[in-house]
N, C-alpha and C positions, 0 to 999 in steps of 0.2 A: 414314280411311285406316289400315290395320292397321300398327302399328309393327313393325319388324324385331326379331326376338329378339336379345338381347345374346350369346347362346351362339355363333351362327355368327361374329359379329364377333370374339369371343374366340379362336375356332379360327383365323380368318384371321390375327390378330395373332401367334398362336403359330407358324403356318406360316411367316409372313414372318420371324420371329425365328430360326427354325430354318434357313431358307434363308440368311439373312445370316451366321449362325454357321458354316454349312458353307462358304460362299464365303470367309470370313475364314480358316478353317482350311486351305482349299486354296491360298489366296494365300500363307499362311505356309509351307506345304509347298514351294511353287514357289520361294520366296525361298531357303530352306535348300538345296534341290537345286541351285539356281544357284550357290551358294557351293561346294558339293561339286564340281560340274562344272568350276568354275574351278581346282580342285586344292587347295583349302584343307581340310585334314582336320578333321573335327568329332567332338565327343563330347558326350553329354548333361550338362547342368548343372542345378543346383537352380533353383527358381523362387520368386518372392515368394508369401507367404501373409499377406495384410494387411501389417503392418509387420515381419513375421518372415520365416522361411525354411522352405522345404519340407523341409529336412534335419532339422528339429525339434531341432537342437542348441541348447541353452539359451545365449543370448548369442552366437549365431553372428556373428563379426566382419564377414563379407561376405555378408549374406543375398541369395540369388538370384544370386550372382556367382561361384560356384565349381563345379567339376565334381561330379557325383554320386559318382563312384568315385575311389578313390586310384590306380586303374590307368588314369587318363584318357589318359596318354601312349601306352599300349598300345592302348587302345580307339579312339583318334582315327582316323577313316577317311573316305575319300571315296566309299565304297560306298553307292550310292543305296538299295539294298534294306535295308541295315542301318540307315540313317538313318530310313527309313520305319518300320521295326520299333520303333525308339526312340520315334518320334513317336506311334505308335498305342498303345504301352504307357503313355505319359504325355504326352498332348497339350499339357499346360501347360509342359513342361520348356523351359528355355532351352538354348542350345548354346554351347560354347566352341570356339575353333579353336586347335589346338596350333601354336605358332610354332617356327621354327628348322628346319623340314623343307623346305617349299617356299616359305615366306614368313616375313618378320619383320614386326613392327608398331612404328612410331614413334608414341608416345603422348604428347601434350602438352596443356597447358591450353587450354581452348576459345578464349580471347581470342587467344593466340598462334597457335593452329591456323588461325583465320579470317584472321589477318593473313598468315600464310605462304601460305594458299591464294590470296589475292588477288595476292601477289607472284609466285608460281609461274605462275598463269594469265597474268599480264601478261608474263612472260618466255617464254611458250609452252612450258613444261616439261611433259613427259608425267608427269602426277601419279599415275595409277593409282587403285585403289579407296580411298575415304575414308569413314569412319563417324564418327558423333557418339555419344558415350556420355554421356547426360545425367547430371548437370546440367553437367559442367564439363570434359569431355575430348574431344579430337578424335584419331582413330586413322588413321594413314597406313599402308596395307598396301604392302609393298615385297618385292622378291626377297630371299631369305635370303643371309647371308654364307656359308652352307654348313656342313657338318659333316665336315671332312676326316678321313681315317683317322689321319693324323699329328697328334696333339693340339697339337704345337708350332707347326703351321702355322695354327692357329686363333687369330686375334688377339683378345685380350681388350679390353674397353671399359668404362670407368667408368659408361657409360649402361646397361649390361646390367641388366635388370629381371626379377626372379623374382616370382611371385605373392605370396609372403609378404613381399616387401620394397618393395611399391609406395609405402607411406607414406614411405619413405626417399628417394623420387625425386619431389618435388613439381613439378619442372620437366619436362624431357624424359626419357621412359622409353623404353628400347629393349628390346622383347620379342623374345628370340631363343630359343636352345635351353633347354628345360625350363620355358618360360613359356607363357602362354595369355592370350587376351582373349575377352570375350563377343562373339559374332558376331550381327549383325542377322538377323532381328528378335528381340530379347530384351527382357524386361521387368525393371524394377527395383522395389524395394519402394515401396508407396504413399506413403511419407514423401518420396520424390523423384519429381517430375513427369517424364514422358517415359520413355525407355528407350534402347535402342541401335538406331540406324537408319542407313541409307546416305545419304550425300551424293552419292557416285559409286559405282556398283554394281560387283560383282565381275567383270563382263564386261571391265573395263578391264585391259590388261596390267600386270603388276607392274613398277614401275621399279626401277632400282638405288638402294639407300638413299642412297649418297653423292651422288646427283643432287639429293636433297631436303634433305640434312642442313644445308647452309649456311643455307638459308632458314629452316629450322625452328629452328636454334640462334640465329640472329639474332633471330627473333621472340620466342623465350623470353628472350633477353638484354634485348630492349627492354621486355618485360613486367616483368621483374625490376627494371629501372631505373625504370620508371613507378611501380611499387608503392612505391618509396622516396621518391617525390615526395609532398608533403603533400596534394595533391589530384589523384588519378589520374583519367584519363578513363574513360568507360564502354566496355563491350565494343563493338567495331565491328560494324556490320551487314554481313553477308556477302551477296554476290549468289548464292551457291550455295544450292540448294534440295534437300531430301531426295530421294533416288532411289527410284523405285517400279518394281516389276516390272510387266509388261504385264497380269498378273492383277489388279492393283489394289492399293490400300493395305491394310495389315494393321492390324486394329483392336488398339489397346493396345500396338503395337510402338513 
């Protein structure tokens, strides 16, 4: 019996790989457009290159986690055509969402985030979109406090978090005007497993932040107290599972 040439098998493997890559790219595109359709403005961000960053800045302090342009606040948009142009210009780029326009983000340690999720679900609170930023943060997307014309009407908060000050807020961070977060699906450097992914997708309505704040601050307070104990318990296992668009999972997200 004549053996099949290895060449056709190699071609078939290549075709299957190309088809899988195209499907993953389409799924990622659909995920990002769903974010834009939900009203969250997007702008392109750097992406990981090995253990480094595509910005090629020597010693980049936040590899793969910052916008490409200093004008990201002006660039951020929900325009589908513009987002597709950015994707086609750089298919590997991550995306950030600019907070303080249509939404804010309450950002807290993963252990506290899962604890708060369980409590809020048990109380039947409308939670809204929630993302995980590996390895150690959970992001709650909420309605924004707004940007009134009268600056005196805008109430300040010690939780306000700007991109350059995140290390100063190891507990609960409140991303509002002038801040941003990576939006799913985004990748982080190979030194950290995982990436940024949805637990609850952007199709969920944005809740008022004060509806969540008590549960989130209590969870962070409990975590801080636990860490002062000589033997802290391990992170709780959450019943929440990552959200996936109907197009299917995104590879590497």
